[in-house]
C-alpha positions in Angstrom: 0.0 -0.1 0.0 1.2 3.5 -1.0 2.1 5.8 1.9 0.6 9.5 1.7 4.3 10.7 1.1 4.8 8.6 -1.8 3.5 9.6 -5.3 1.5 6.6 -7.2 3.0 5.9 -10.6 -0.5 5.0 -12.2 -1.2 8.9 -11.9 1.6 10.0 -14.2 -0.4 9.8 -17.5 -2.9 12.1 -15.9 -0.2 14.5 -14.7 1.5 14.6 -18.3 -1.8 15.1 -19.9 -2.6 18.0 -17.8 0.7 19.4 -18.1 0.3 19.1 -22.1 -3.1 20.7 -21.9 -2.1 23.7 -19.9 1.2 24.0 -22.1 -1.0 24.0 -25.4 -3.4 26.6 -23.7 -0.5 28.9 -22.8 1.0 28.4 -26.2 -2.2 29.5 -28.1 -2.6 32.6 -25.8 0.9 33.7 -26.3 0.6 33.3 -30.0 -2.3 35.3 -30.2 -0.9 37.9 -27.9 2.2 38.2 -30.2 0.6 37.6 -33.6 -2.8 39.5 -33.0 -3.8 43.0 -34.2 -2.3 45.9 -32.2 -3.9 48.8 -33.3 -7.3 50.0 -32.0 -9.9 51.8 -34.3 -12.7 53.9 -32.8 -14.9 51.2 -34.3 -13.4 48.4 -32.5 -15.9 48.5 -29.3 -19.0 49.2 -31.3 -21.2 46.2 -31.6 -22.1 45.0 -34.9 -23.6 42.2 -36.7 -22.2 41.2 -40.4 -20.8 44.7 -40.6 -24.3 46.4 -40.0 -24.3 48.7 -36.8 -27.5 47.6 -35.0 -30.4 49.9 -34.5 -33.3 49.5 -32.3 -33.6 46.9 -29.5 -32.4 43.4 -29.9 -35.2 41.9 -28.1 -37.7 39.9 -30.2 -41.0 38.4 -29.3 -40.9 34.7 -30.2 -44.2 32.7 -30.4 -44.5 29.9 -27.7 -45.5 27.6 -30.2 -41.9 27.5 -31.5 -40.8 26.4 -28.3 -43.7 24.0 -27.9 -42.6 22.4 -31.3 -39.1 22.3 -30.1 -40.2 20.4 -27.0 -42.4 18.0 -28.9 -39.2 17.2 -31.0 -37.3 16.3 -28.2 -39.8 14.1 -26.4 -40.3 12.0 -30.0 -36.8 12.4 -30.6 -36.0 10.2 -27.5 -38.8 7.5 -28.5 -36.6 6.9 -31.5 -33.6 6.5 -29.1 -35.6 4.4 -27.0 -36.9 2.4 -29.8 -33.2 1.8 -31.3 -31.9 0.7 -28.1 -35.0 -2.0 -27.9 -34.5 -3.1 -31.2 -30.7 -4.0 -30.6 -32.0 -5.9 -27.5 -34.7 -7.6 -29.2 -33.9 -11.1 -28.8 -32.7 -10.5 -25.1 -35.9 -8.8 -24.0 -38.3 -11.5 -25.4 -42.1 -11.2 -25.3 -42.1 -9.0 -22.1 -39.9 -6.7 -23.9 -41.9 -6.3 -27.2 -45.1 -5.9 -24.9 -43.2 -3.1 -23.1 -42.0 -1.5 -26.2 -45.7 -1.7 -27.6 -47.4 0.0 -24.5 -44.6 2.7 -24.8 -45.5 3.2 -28.6 -49.4 3.6 -27.6 -48.8 5.8 -25.0 -46.9 8.2 -27.2 -49.4 7.7 -29.9 -52.3 8.8 -27.6 -50.1 11.7 -26.6 -49.5 12.6 -30.4 -53.1 12.3 -30.9 -54.0 14.5 -27.9 -51.7 17.2 -29.2 -52.8 17.0 -32.7 -56.5 17.6 -31.5 -55.3 20.5 -29.4 -53.8 22.2 -32.2 -50.1 22.0 -31.1 -49.0 21.0 -34.4 -50.5 23.7 -36.3 -48.0 25.8 -38.3 -50.7 27.9 -40.3 -51.4 31.4 -39.8 -54.6 31.0 -37.8 -52.7 29.2 -35.1 -53.4 30.7 -31.5 -51.4 29.9 -28.7 -52.7 26.7 -26.1 -52.7 29.3 -23.3 -55.2 31.4 -25.2 -57.4 28.2 -25.9 -57.4 27.4 -22.2 -58.9 30.7 -21.5 -61.7 30.4 -23.9 -62.9 27.2 -22.7 
């Protein structure tokens, strides 16, 4: 057993790796300092985007429907990941795994039908937010 005053030889690769990373960081920062631009123009500190000086507020109102569709995409994308992992272990899971996957798909289909009937998948111009629909019921 190693004593506290002895250095564990299994740690050397980690120490060498950390030193290499810090050395690379120091090298990149040093090169950017010596090779970088030295002069400062009056427009250096002005904010711009694509060479155009911005005008007005940068705050945009984005519809909640955009975020709703993003969350729905994530939920149904995770379904695909689950089904892919299930298909790889198909023979190991047997009939019980098949029944579980079928129940999972049915639950997601019921959720998809609910969202469809609620209008969460509408992309047209007449789409109203789900919050507004709840208020009118």
